[in-house]
GULUMNU-612527 format. One line per field, with one value per residue (C-alpha): residue number from 1; x negated, y negated, z. Coordinates in steps of 0.5 Angstrom, whole numbers, plus 500, padded with zeros to 3 digits. Layout:
seq [NUM; ...]
east [X; ...]
north [Y; ...]
up [Z; ...]
This chain:
seq [1; 2; 3; 4; 5; 6; 7; 8; 9; 10; 11; 12; 13; 14; 15; 16; 17; 18; 19; 20; 21; 22; 23; 24; 25; 26; 27; 28; 29; 30; 31; 32; 33; 34; 35; 36; 37; 38; 39; 40; 41; 42; 43; 44; 45; 46; 47; 48; 49; 50; 51; 52; 53; 54; 55; 56; 57; 58; 59; 60; 61; 62; 63; 64; 65; 66; 67; 68; 69; 70; 71; 72; 73; 74; 75; 76; 77; 78; 79; 80; 81; 82; 83; 84; 85; 86; 87; 88; 89; 90; 91; 92; 93; 94; 95; 96; 97; 98; 99; 100; 101; 102; 103; 104; 105; 106; 107; 108; 109; 110; 111; 112; 113; 114; 115; 116; 117; 118; 119; 120; 121; 122; 123; 124; 125; 126; 127; 128; 129; 130; 131; 132; 133; 134; 135; 136; 137; 138; 139; 140; 141; 142; 143; 144; 145; 146; 147; 148; 149; 150; 151; 152; 153; 154; 155; 156; 157; 158; 159; 160; 161; 162; 163; 164; 165; 166; 167; 168; 169; 170; 171; 172; 173; 174; 175; 176; 177; 178; 179; 180; 181; 182; 183; 184; 185; 186; 187; 188; 189; 190; 191; 192; 193; 194; 195; 196; 197; 198; 199; 200; 201; 202; 203; 204; 205; 206; 207; 208; 209; 210; 211; 212; 213; 214; 215; 216; 217; 218; 219; 220; 221; 222; 223; 224; 225; 226; 227; 228; 229; 230; 231; 232; 233; 234; 235; 236; 237; 238; 239; 240; 241; 242; 243; 244; 245; 246; 247; 248; 249; 250; 251; 252; 253; 254; 255; 256; 257; 258; 259; 260; 261; 262; 263; 264; 265; 266; 267; 268; 269; 270; 271; 272; 273; 274; 275; 276; 277; 278; 279; 280; 281; 282; 283; 284; 285; 286; 287; 288; 289; 290; 291; 292; 293; 294; 295; 296; 297; 298; 299; 300; 301; 302; 303; 304; 305; 306; 307; 308; 309; 310; 311; 312; 313; 314; 315; 316; 317; 318; 319; 320; 321; 322; 323; 324; 325; 326; 327; 328; 329; 330; 331; 332; 333; 334; 335; 336; 337; 338; 339; 340; 341; 342; 343; 344; 345; 346; 347; 348; 349; 350; 351; 352; 353; 354; 355; 356; 357; 358; 359; 360; 361; 362; 363; 364; 365; 366; 367; 368; 369; 370; 371; 372; 373; 374; 375; 376; 377; 378; 379; 380; 381; 382; 383; 384; 385; 386; 387; 388; 389; 390; 391; 392; 393; 394; 395; 396; 397; 398]
east [192; 191; 196; 201; 199; 205; 207; 204; 197; 194; 190; 182; 181; 174; 172; 178; 175; 170; 175; 180; 174; 173; 180; 179; 180; 188; 193; 200; 201; 201; 207; 210; 206; 208; 216; 216; 211; 216; 216; 208; 210; 203; 203; 196; 191; 183; 180; 172; 172; 165; 159; 154; 152; 148; 146; 142; 145; 140; 147; 152; 156; 158; 151; 152; 146; 143; 143; 141; 146; 153; 157; 157; 154; 159; 166; 174; 176; 183; 188; 186; 187; 194; 195; 194; 198; 204; 205; 203; 209; 215; 211; 211; 205; 205; 198; 191; 184; 179; 171; 166; 160; 161; 168; 167; 161; 168; 168; 176; 177; 181; 186; 186; 188; 194; 196; 197; 202; 206; 208; 208; 202; 198; 191; 185; 179; 172; 166; 159; 161; 155; 159; 165; 167; 172; 176; 176; 178; 184; 186; 187; 190; 196; 198; 203; 200; 193; 187; 179; 173; 167; 159; 156; 150; 147; 147; 141; 138; 132; 137; 142; 137; 134; 140; 143; 135; 136; 133; 139; 144; 145; 146; 151; 155; 156; 158; 163; 166; 167; 170; 175; 176; 178; 183; 186; 184; 182; 177; 175; 168; 165; 158; 155; 151; 145; 139; 136; 142; 146; 143; 147; 154; 155; 152; 155; 163; 160; 158; 164; 169; 166; 166; 174; 174; 181; 177; 171; 170; 165; 163; 159; 154; 156; 151; 153; 149; 144; 146; 143; 136; 139; 140; 133; 130; 132; 136; 143; 146; 147; 155; 153; 151; 157; 162; 158; 158; 165; 168; 164; 166; 173; 173; 169; 167; 174; 176; 171; 174; 180; 180; 181; 175; 175; 170; 172; 170; 176; 182; 180; 175; 179; 185; 192; 191; 186; 191; 198; 197; 198; 191; 190; 188; 192; 190; 185; 187; 186; 192; 189; 196; 199; 192; 188; 181; 179; 171; 168; 168; 176; 176; 181; 178; 180; 177; 169; 166; 167; 161; 156; 162; 164; 169; 173; 174; 181; 181; 180; 185; 185; 186; 191; 198; 197; 204; 201; 195; 199; 204; 200; 193; 192; 187; 192; 197; 193; 191; 199; 200; 195; 193; 193; 194; 188; 183; 178; 174; 174; 179; 184; 184; 185; 191; 190; 189; 197; 194; 187; 188; 181; 178; 175; 177; 172; 166; 167; 168; 161; 157; 160; 164; 169; 175; 178; 171; 171; 169; 162; 163; 167; 163; 157; 160; 164; 157; 155; 161; 163; 169; 174; 177; 185; 184; 185; 191; 194; 191; 195; 196; 193]
north [546; 553; 556; 561; 567; 571; 578; 582; 580; 586; 589; 588; 597; 596; 600; 604; 611; 610; 610; 614; 619; 617; 618; 626; 625; 626; 620; 624; 620; 613; 613; 615; 609; 604; 605; 603; 598; 593; 596; 592; 584; 581; 577; 574; 572; 572; 566; 568; 560; 561; 566; 561; 559; 554; 560; 566; 571; 577; 582; 579; 584; 580; 577; 571; 567; 562; 554; 549; 544; 541; 542; 549; 549; 555; 555; 557; 551; 548; 549; 556; 557; 552; 558; 563; 561; 559; 567; 569; 566; 570; 576; 574; 571; 568; 566; 565; 566; 562; 565; 565; 565; 558; 556; 548; 548; 548; 541; 541; 543; 538; 539; 547; 545; 541; 546; 550; 545; 544; 551; 552; 557; 560; 558; 562; 559; 563; 558; 558; 551; 548; 544; 542; 535; 531; 529; 537; 539; 534; 536; 543; 541; 538; 545; 548; 555; 556; 559; 558; 563; 560; 565; 563; 570; 566; 562; 559; 556; 561; 567; 564; 562; 569; 572; 566; 564; 556; 552; 547; 552; 553; 545; 544; 550; 548; 541; 544; 548; 541; 538; 543; 543; 536; 537; 542; 548; 552; 556; 563; 565; 570; 574; 579; 585; 585; 589; 582; 578; 583; 580; 573; 577; 573; 567; 566; 567; 561; 557; 559; 557; 550; 548; 549; 556; 560; 567; 570; 576; 581; 584; 590; 590; 594; 598; 595; 589; 586; 590; 596; 593; 591; 599; 602; 597; 599; 592; 595; 598; 605; 608; 610; 603; 599; 603; 602; 595; 594; 598; 592; 587; 589; 591; 587; 581; 580; 578; 574; 568; 565; 566; 573; 577; 583; 587; 590; 598; 602; 603; 611; 607; 602; 603; 602; 596; 593; 593; 592; 589; 582; 579; 585; 583; 587; 594; 589; 593; 592; 590; 592; 594; 587; 583; 581; 578; 573; 572; 566; 566; 568; 575; 580; 584; 589; 584; 581; 588; 586; 581; 587; 593; 591; 598; 594; 588; 589; 583; 576; 570; 566; 572; 577; 576; 576; 580; 585; 586; 587; 592; 596; 596; 604; 603; 598; 604; 609; 606; 605; 612; 615; 612; 614; 621; 622; 620; 625; 627; 625; 619; 625; 628; 621; 620; 613; 613; 611; 605; 603; 605; 608; 602; 599; 602; 597; 599; 607; 606; 602; 607; 614; 611; 614; 610; 617; 618; 616; 610; 611; 609; 614; 619; 618; 618; 625; 628; 625; 628; 621; 621; 621; 628; 624; 621; 628; 629; 636; 633; 633; 626; 620]
up [127; 126; 121; 122; 122; 117; 120; 115; 117; 118; 124; 125; 124; 126; 132; 131; 129; 134; 140; 138; 138; 145; 146; 144; 137; 136; 135; 136; 142; 139; 135; 142; 146; 140; 141; 148; 147; 150; 156; 157; 157; 156; 162; 162; 157; 159; 156; 155; 153; 151; 151; 154; 161; 164; 169; 168; 174; 174; 174; 169; 165; 160; 159; 156; 153; 157; 155; 160; 157; 160; 154; 150; 142; 141; 144; 142; 139; 142; 137; 136; 144; 143; 138; 142; 148; 143; 140; 146; 150; 147; 149; 156; 158; 165; 166; 163; 167; 165; 164; 161; 160; 164; 163; 165; 159; 155; 152; 152; 159; 161; 155; 157; 163; 161; 155; 161; 165; 159; 158; 166; 166; 172; 171; 174; 174; 175; 175; 178; 181; 178; 173; 178; 178; 182; 175; 174; 181; 181; 174; 176; 183; 178; 176; 180; 180; 180; 183; 183; 185; 186; 185; 191; 193; 199; 205; 202; 196; 195; 196; 192; 186; 186; 184; 180; 176; 176; 182; 184; 183; 190; 192; 186; 187; 195; 192; 187; 193; 197; 192; 189; 197; 197; 192; 197; 192; 198; 193; 194; 194; 191; 194; 189; 194; 194; 198; 198; 201; 205; 211; 210; 209; 216; 215; 207; 210; 216; 210; 206; 211; 213; 206; 206; 202; 202; 202; 200; 196; 196; 189; 188; 182; 176; 173; 166; 162; 165; 172; 169; 171; 178; 179; 176; 179; 187; 188; 189; 195; 195; 195; 202; 204; 200; 204; 211; 209; 207; 213; 217; 213; 213; 221; 225; 221; 219; 226; 227; 221; 220; 212; 209; 207; 202; 199; 191; 193; 190; 194; 195; 200; 204; 209; 208; 212; 208; 203; 205; 212; 213; 211; 207; 200; 196; 191; 187; 181; 174; 170; 163; 161; 162; 159; 153; 153; 148; 146; 145; 138; 137; 137; 142; 146; 151; 155; 156; 155; 147; 149; 148; 145; 139; 139; 144; 139; 136; 131; 131; 133; 127; 123; 127; 129; 137; 137; 131; 136; 142; 140; 135; 135; 137; 143; 146; 145; 147; 154; 156; 154; 157; 164; 169; 167; 162; 168; 168; 174; 181; 178; 176; 183; 187; 190; 188; 181; 180; 184; 182; 174; 174; 177; 170; 164; 161; 165; 165; 157; 157; 161; 157; 151; 154; 157; 161; 164; 172; 175; 177; 184; 186; 181; 185; 192; 190; 188; 195; 199; 200; 198; 203; 202; 205; 198; 194; 191; 195; 202; 208; 209; 204]
């Protein structure tokens, strides 16, 4: 059992000076933000359960270590997870996300699900599906509030395994989806879009529907970590292609299927009906002001970006009190104070910035070492004349 961390435990200041420089070098608004810290409850903990993965995905923005195993060698210990949850509950905790690496590599995954049920927490699982068992599916189904997504990047083995890097992973992922569907979980299928698989969008939707999926989400490949090479070598789609594909998916293709379809392009490029309509998927905004990440080594971080950028690490769960990190860490306080007003470039001029919040501050910082830099997709679209003029502040209609 991890001991209670005293209130006097100090913050880990590593990376703070680097990030304060990125914020403009001024700390005058930090105390003001801290004075209002009760306005921002900690609603969700993102548990990156292990820095290891049993697949070698060519685009992963977290870039976990590849391990051809069924059980991780490095992972967050169960007592530490329990301690984190206990500390987070008084701060407003309502949900946990189990991700990684591959979360099902954690040897205590069933106990983590039981812990969530004990405290009435919503559980969100992101998995590659290859390690799903009937026992895991039944256990997750016992949670009153749960959501699970499975990555599937092609309608056939050769395409999916070109992305995921491991032979046999397609069949095992499909088996996992079916097991989850049999447990009445209706998993979301997530397809990352490449030039290699874009021709299989419709067939993948049909396959997902046939296997019992509840929805399909299409992700764009981020130019971060392994995704940098994907973009450099022309495997990623252009901004114009992605905008056109999103219109096709959320327009004509959505009418041909019984399950919701969603494309993860910024809200500025999506019709309001796809955001708020009867079958809309919502804004897909990052709830950056109400979440905290815990990395596979037990470190607190903004999110999984801390795996590759140490400056995004805020302390360690075995050493630092969670409440102190959440209430007092200067970077967290500055984010609350600055978003969305301090966003730069096209994000500053966007009428949707109060909804989008810069799309992903972690991605923005990864590319530029500036949290307030514009999101790469929107910046490139603006440079190419593709940013919707009606979504600029001051336009006649939004």
